[in-house]
C-alpha positions, -999 to 999 in steps of 0.1 A, spaced: 71 595 -142 93 583 -112 109 550 -114 87 534 -96 57 542 -114 70 531 -143 74 497 -138 35 495 -132 35 495 -169 29 462 -178 35 463 -217 67 481 -213 88 450 -209 66 429 -235 75 460 -262 114 457 -251 114 415 -253 100 422 -291 133 442 -301 155 423 -284 141 394 -302 140 411 -331 178 418 -329 187 385 -317 165 364 -344 181 385 -370 220 375 -366 211 337 -355 237 325 -380 222 300 -408 185 318 -403 174 337 -437 147 358 -449 122 341 -472 107 355 -499 87 322 -510 104 319 -547 113 291 -562 143 274 -553 146 288 -516 161 271 -489 140 255 -465 125 276 -439 139 259 -406 116 248 -381 107 270 -347 128 250 -324 159 254 -348 150 291 -344 148 290 -312 178 273 -302 201 294 -327 183 324 -304 194 308 -271 225 300 -283 237 340 -292 223 349 -264 246 329 -243 271 346 -272 261 375 -254 262 366 -223 297 355 -222 312 386 -240 294 411 -220 310 389 -186 340 391 -206 333 429 -207 328 431 -173 361 417 -165 382 438 -188 358 469 -169 376 457 -135 413 453 -147 407 488 -164 395 502 -129 424 488 -115 447 500 -138 434 538 -131 437 534 -95 470 519 -98 483 550 -125 466 572 -98 489 559 -72 523 554 -90 519 588 -103 515 602 -66 549 583 -65 564 588 -95 561 629 -83 580 625 -49 604 609 -63 607 635 -93 613 657 -61 636 634 -42 657 636 -71 657 669 -81 666 676 -44 697 657 -43 709 668 -75 706 702 -68 730 696 -42 753 677 -64 757 701 -89 771 726 -57 796 700 -50 807 689 -93 808 728 -91 831 729 -63 855 704 -68 855 713 -108 860 746 -104 892 752 -124 888 719 -149 859 707 -177 829 705 -163 812 701 -193 803 663 -190 796 666 -151 775 691 -150 754 680 -181 748 646 -168 738 660 -133 714 689 -150 700 665 -177 672 650 -155 673 617 -170 674 592 -134 688 565 -166 717 585 -179 726 592 -139 724 551 -132 747 547 -162 772 570 -151 773 559 -110 810 558 -113 815 596 -124 787 602 -98 806 590 -70 836 608 -86 820 643 -89 808 632 -49 845 635 -41 843 634 0 805 635 2 798 595 -2 768 601 15 753 624 -9 765 604 -42 747 577 -23 715 594 -12 711 606 -51 722 574 -64 689 559 -47 667 588 -57 677 580 -93 665 542 -86 635 553 -72 627 574 -100 637 549 -131 616 522 -108 584 545 -108 587 561 -142 589 521 -155 555 510 -136 539 543 -148 549 534 -184 536 498 -182 504 507 -167 497 531 -191 504 503 -218 481 480 -195 455 506 -197 458 514 -237 453 473 -242 425 470 -219 415 496 -232 408 482 -269 403 452 -256 367 469 -242 361 486 -275 361 453 -294 342 438 -268 315 462 -271 317 461 -309 305 426 -307 281 427 -284 267 462 -309 267 445 -341 245 413 -320 220 434 -309 221 462 -343 204 437 -362 174 442 -388 141 428 -376 137 407 -415 139 375 -400 118 380 -369 92 397 -396 91 363 -417 74 343 -388 39 346 -376 27 359 -352 20 325 -336 60 315 -346 74 346 -329 50 336 -293 67 301 -295 101 318 -301 93 345 -269 85 315 -247 118 299 -248 137 330 -244 160 341 -213 127 360 -191 101 352 -211 72 349 -184 89 376 -157 69 403 -137 83 432 -125 50 442 -104 63 418 -71 70 434 -34 93 422 -11 70 409 23 96 384 36 119 385 67 146 409 75 168 395 102 194 383 82 224 398 54 211 370 27 173 389 35 189 423 28 201 412 -5 169 400 -17 147 426 -6 173 447 -25 165 427 -51 130 432 -48 135 462 -53 152 467 -87 123 453 -103 119 472 -135 149 482 -132 163 481 -168 190 459 -184 223 476 -191 254 452 -203 281 464 -180 259 481 -155 259 479 -116 232 508 -110 215 527 -95 182 511 -108 182 543 -132 219 533 -146 206 497 -154 220 463 -143 236 435 -161 230 399 -142 262 399 -124 261 437 -119 227 434 -97 234 406 -77 265 423 -69 247 451 -60 222 428 -35 247 415 -17 270 446 -12 235 461 4 236 436 26 280 443 37 292 416 13 315 417 -14 319 390 -41 333 397 -73 321 416 -101 315 393 -131 297 356 -131 332 335 -137 348 350 -104 320 344 -83 315 308 -97 351 303 -90 353 319 -56 320 316 -41 312 279 -19 287 261 -41 257 242 -24 236 217 -40 200 224 -58 180 208 -34 196 228 -4 184 265 -18 179 292 -2 164 329 -3 202 351 -17 217 320 -33 231 327 -65 221 306 -98 238 304 -124 232 290 -167 251 288 -197 286 280 -185 286 302 -160 279 328 -181 246 342 -167 236 343 -131 205 351 -106 191 349 -73 166 323 -59 145 347 -37 125 316 -26 93 299 -34 104 285 -68 113 323 -82 145 339 -89 150 377 -98 175 384 -129 182 412 -149 178 390 -183 186 406 -216 192 440 -235 160 452 -239 143 437 -206 140 451 -171 150 430 -139 123 405 -133 110 379 -105 109 345 -130 96 309 -120 127 287 -113 116 264 -137 112 287 -167 121 267 -200 157 286 -210 165 289 -173 153 249 -165 174 238 -199 205 262 -190 214 253 -151 248 249 -146 248 253 -102 242 272 -75 260 295 -46 256 313 -16 280 342 -9 
């Protein structure tokens, strides 16, 4: 079955929603499983469970956006390391060539004397040691001052780039550790058992579902609007992703999934406009607009700027809601979105 055919299966989103709510409910703090035995703590109200689930989802979104930030940092560090390695290889070549030339000078100048320390220095390949003994290098060079200066310059260049490489690698290791921690945190939140959900009746479960992010969306819609502007292109792209799975850290294509900020970034990239990767940087970098002047393509932020959706006109948004759900078209005034709205920006 193709991607678009799969989107027509109306029950998939609801089944996924049940799965994610199971996970979210099970880790909502303070909610226990009730056996009905004497002395058990009072069962929380549906309102309390709803508040706990939505608070937890905000935490999941927050960690997810931090994960996106760290992923961007790691990507930048990898790019930088590639460049530093090229610079290091070039610097090493220059250093080796200049060193070989000075070795010849040293052999000629010290033919009849003790050459051990001189030749040892020049053949060590350690640019830091060379720099520490710069005066000896200059002495060895004798009348070849230009060669000595060039060699010391290459030693300085190589020493610097080796330091950059070490700092870049250390930074990458730190970010990778951060990513692993964030991934573990999200996995724990989303891997909980369904004990709490099972303790609720079907009617209670329906009440909880009704107030979660993406509760009343649809994956069955197509774009029929204008195509003349970049905003139109971004909105058309977002419509084209309806039914694609939510994957935290996802930036597409559809088969690989999107998270909320990855979806809007990809939509505006399709329109030729680059925006930051995560919600916090988007919120900080893009021009803010009033909610009374929304136009299709504008970005709406929620829950302390930890979640973003695209306004697509006529009171609707397109959003990648949460793990277990698909990209959906959702009423802008749905309970969760109305209660957690922070503001809007226009790329």
